[in-house]
C-alpha positions in Angstrom: 49.2 17.2 301.0 46.1 16.4 303.0 44.0 19.0 304.8 45.1 17.3 308.1 48.7 18.3 307.7 47.8 21.8 306.3 45.9 22.6 309.5 48.8 21.5 311.7 51.3 23.5 309.7 49.4 26.7 310.5 50.5 26.3 314.1 54.2 25.5 313.8 57.1 26.4 311.6 58.4 22.8 312.1 58.7 20.6 309.1 55.8 18.1 309.6 53.9 16.0 307.1 56.4 16.4 304.3 55.8 14.8 301.0 57.7 11.8 299.9 58.1 10.2 296.5 59.4 6.7 297.2 62.5 7.1 299.3 63.0 10.7 298.4 61.4 13.9 299.8 59.2 16.0 297.5 60.8 18.7 295.4 59.0 21.5 297.2 60.1 20.3 300.6 63.7 19.7 299.5 64.0 23.2 298.1 62.4 24.7 301.2 65.0 22.8 303.3 67.9 24.0 301.1 66.6 27.6 301.4 66.4 27.5 305.2 69.9 26.0 305.4 71.3 28.7 303.2 69.6 31.4 305.3 71.2 29.9 308.4 74.6 29.8 306.9 74.3 33.4 305.6 73.2 34.6 309.1 76.4 33.0 310.7 78.7 34.7 308.2 77.0 38.0 307.6 79.0 40.8 309.2 77.3 43.2 311.7 76.5 46.6 310.2 78.1 48.5 313.0 77.4 52.1 311.8 73.8 51.3 311.2 73.4 49.7 314.7 75.2 52.6 316.4 72.9 55.1 314.6 69.8 53.2 315.6 70.9 53.1 319.2 71.2 56.8 319.1 67.5 57.0 318.6 66.7 55.0 321.8 65.8 57.4 324.6 68.0 57.1 327.7 71.1 55.7 326.0 74.4 57.5 325.8 76.4 57.3 322.5 77.6 53.7 321.9 81.2 52.4 322.1 82.5 49.8 319.8 84.7 46.9 321.0 86.3 44.1 318.9 87.1 40.7 320.2 90.5 39.1 319.9 89.2 37.0 316.9 90.6 38.8 313.9 88.1 37.5 311.4 84.9 35.3 311.1 86.7 32.1 310.3 88.9 32.4 313.4 85.8 33.4 315.5 84.0 30.2 314.5 86.9 27.9 315.2 88.4 29.7 318.3 85.5 30.5 320.7 88.1 31.5 323.4 89.2 34.5 321.3 85.6 35.8 321.1 85.4 35.9 324.8 88.0 38.6 325.3 88.6 42.0 323.8 91.3 42.6 321.2 92.5 45.8 322.9 92.3 47.1 326.5 88.8 48.3 327.3 88.8 52.1 327.2 88.3 53.8 330.5 84.8 55.0 331.5 84.5 58.5 332.8 82.8 58.0 336.2 79.5 59.8 336.5 78.6 62.0 339.5 76.1 59.4 340.6 78.7 56.6 340.9 79.4 53.3 339.0 76.9 52.0 336.5 74.1 49.7 337.6 73.7 48.2 334.2 76.0 47.7 331.2 74.4 46.6 327.9 76.5 44.9 325.3 75.1 44.2 321.8 77.1 41.4 320.3 76.9 39.9 316.8 77.4 36.3 318.1 76.3 33.7 315.6 73.6 35.9 313.9 74.3 39.6 313.3 70.9 39.6 311.7 69.2 39.0 315.0 71.0 41.9 316.7 70.2 44.3 313.8 66.5 43.3 313.8 65.7 43.0 317.5 68.3 44.5 319.9 67.2 48.1 319.7 63.5 47.1 319.9 64.2 45.1 323.1 66.0 48.1 324.6 63.2 50.5 323.7 60.7 48.2 325.6 63.1 47.5 328.5 64.4 50.9 329.5 61.1 52.3 330.6 60.6 49.2 332.9 63.8 49.9 334.9 63.8 52.0 338.0 64.3 55.7 337.2 67.4 55.7 339.4 69.1 53.0 337.2 72.6 54.2 336.1 73.3 53.0 332.6 76.7 52.6 331.2 77.1 53.7 327.5 76.0 50.7 325.3 78.7 48.7 323.8 78.6 47.2 320.3 80.9 44.2 320.1 82.0 42.4 317.0 83.2 38.8 316.7 82.0 38.5 320.2 80.8 35.8 322.6 78.8 36.4 325.8 81.9 36.4 328.1 83.4 39.5 326.3 81.0 41.6 328.5 82.7 40.3 331.6 85.9 42.2 330.7 84.0 45.4 330.0 81.9 45.1 333.1 84.9 44.6 335.3 86.8 47.6 333.7 83.7 49.8 334.2 82.7 48.4 337.6 79.2 47.6 336.4 76.9 45.8 338.9 75.1 44.0 336.1 75.9 43.2 332.5 73.2 42.5 329.9 74.3 40.9 326.6 72.0 40.9 323.6 73.5 38.5 321.2 72.6 36.6 318.0 71.8 33.0 318.7 72.9 30.0 316.6 70.5 29.9 313.6 68.4 26.8 313.0 66.3 25.6 310.1 63.2 27.5 311.3 64.7 30.9 312.2 68.0 32.7 311.4 67.3 35.8 313.5 66.8 34.7 317.1 68.2 36.9 319.8 69.4 35.9 323.2 69.7 38.0 326.4 72.2 37.0 329.1 72.3 38.7 332.5 75.3 38.5 334.8 75.8 39.9 338.3 79.2 41.4 339.1 80.7 40.6 335.6 84.3 39.7 335.6 86.5 37.2 333.6 86.0 33.6 334.8 82.3 33.8 335.6 80.7 30.4 335.0 77.7 30.1 332.7 75.8 28.8 335.7 76.0 32.3 337.1 74.1 33.8 334.2 70.4 34.0 333.4 69.3 33.6 329.8 66.2 34.8 327.9 66.3 33.1 324.5 64.2 32.8 321.4 63.5 36.5 320.9 62.3 36.9 317.3 58.7 38.0 316.7 56.3 37.0 315.4 57.2 33.3 316.0 59.4 33.7 319.1 59.2 36.0 322.1 58.1 39.5 321.1 60.2 42.5 322.3 57.7 43.6 325.0 57.5 40.1 326.5 61.3 39.7 326.5 61.7 43.1 328.1 59.3 42.3 330.9 61.2 39.1 331.6 64.6 40.8 331.6 63.3 43.7 333.8 62.0 41.1 336.3 65.4 39.4 336.3 67.2 42.7 336.8 65.0 43.5 339.7 65.5 40.0 341.2 69.3 40.2 340.7 69.5 43.6 342.4 67.6 42.3 345.4 69.4 39.0 345.6 72.9 40.2 344.6 73.3 37.3 342.2 72.2 35.8 338.9 72.2 32.3 337.5 71.0 29.3 339.3 70.5 31.4 342.4 67.9 33.5 340.6 64.7 32.1 339.2 62.5 33.9 336.7 59.5 35.3 338.5 61.1 35.5 342.0 60.8 39.3 341.8 58.1 39.7 339.2 57.1 43.2 338.3 53.9 44.4 339.8 
C-alpha cells in the first residue's frame, strides 16, 4: 500500500485505499472486514452483564441502588424481530417511594439496546462525568438497568415515577468501524406514546474514536438545562440553547 493511503488511514477508521488483486480484495482487507463484521454481530447478541453493571453503578457517587427492569421481549431473537416488545416492560413498574423533596427531576435508564458492550464500557463513565455538572438541587430517581430494551421503555418508567426528564443510555447499532457506540436520549415528561421528534439524542459516544465521556456529559448537561428552562425536548430544543457557562 502506498504511503499516500497510509497517511490518510491514520486519521480515520474508515476502509480507504484497500488492496485489490484483479477483481478481488486483498486477503488482509478481506480478513479485517470479516473480523469487524463478526465483532458487530457479537455485540448485537451479547447479553448484558446485569450484576456487573449494577455493581459498577454502586460506585458512582450520587446514585441510589439500581433497579432492574426487563422488557416484554422474552429473548434476544424476539427482541430483534419485535421492536414493539422492547418498548414496554414485561411486568408493572414497581412503585417508587416518594422522597421528601418531591418527584424526581431526572430518571436515568441504562438499556442494552443493540450493543450491551457499549453500555458496559461507557454508561457509568458518562454518569460519573455528568452528575457533577447537574444542579445540586437535582432530584435523581434510582437508576434503572433495562434488558432487551428500546428507548421508549423509559417512557413507562418515567410515567410511573412521575419523572420530569428521562435520560436513556443505550447501546447503538454496531457498524463495521465500532461495536461499542453508546447513545443518550433525553425526553421531557416521559410517557407512553411520545414521538421520537420529542427526544434529543447525543450519539457516537465511544472514546477514543467517538465522543469521550466528558464531552458527552457536557452536551447532555446543557440539554438537561435547556429542557428544564423550556419545558420540552426534541425539535423544540436545540443543542447550545442553554449552554453551560
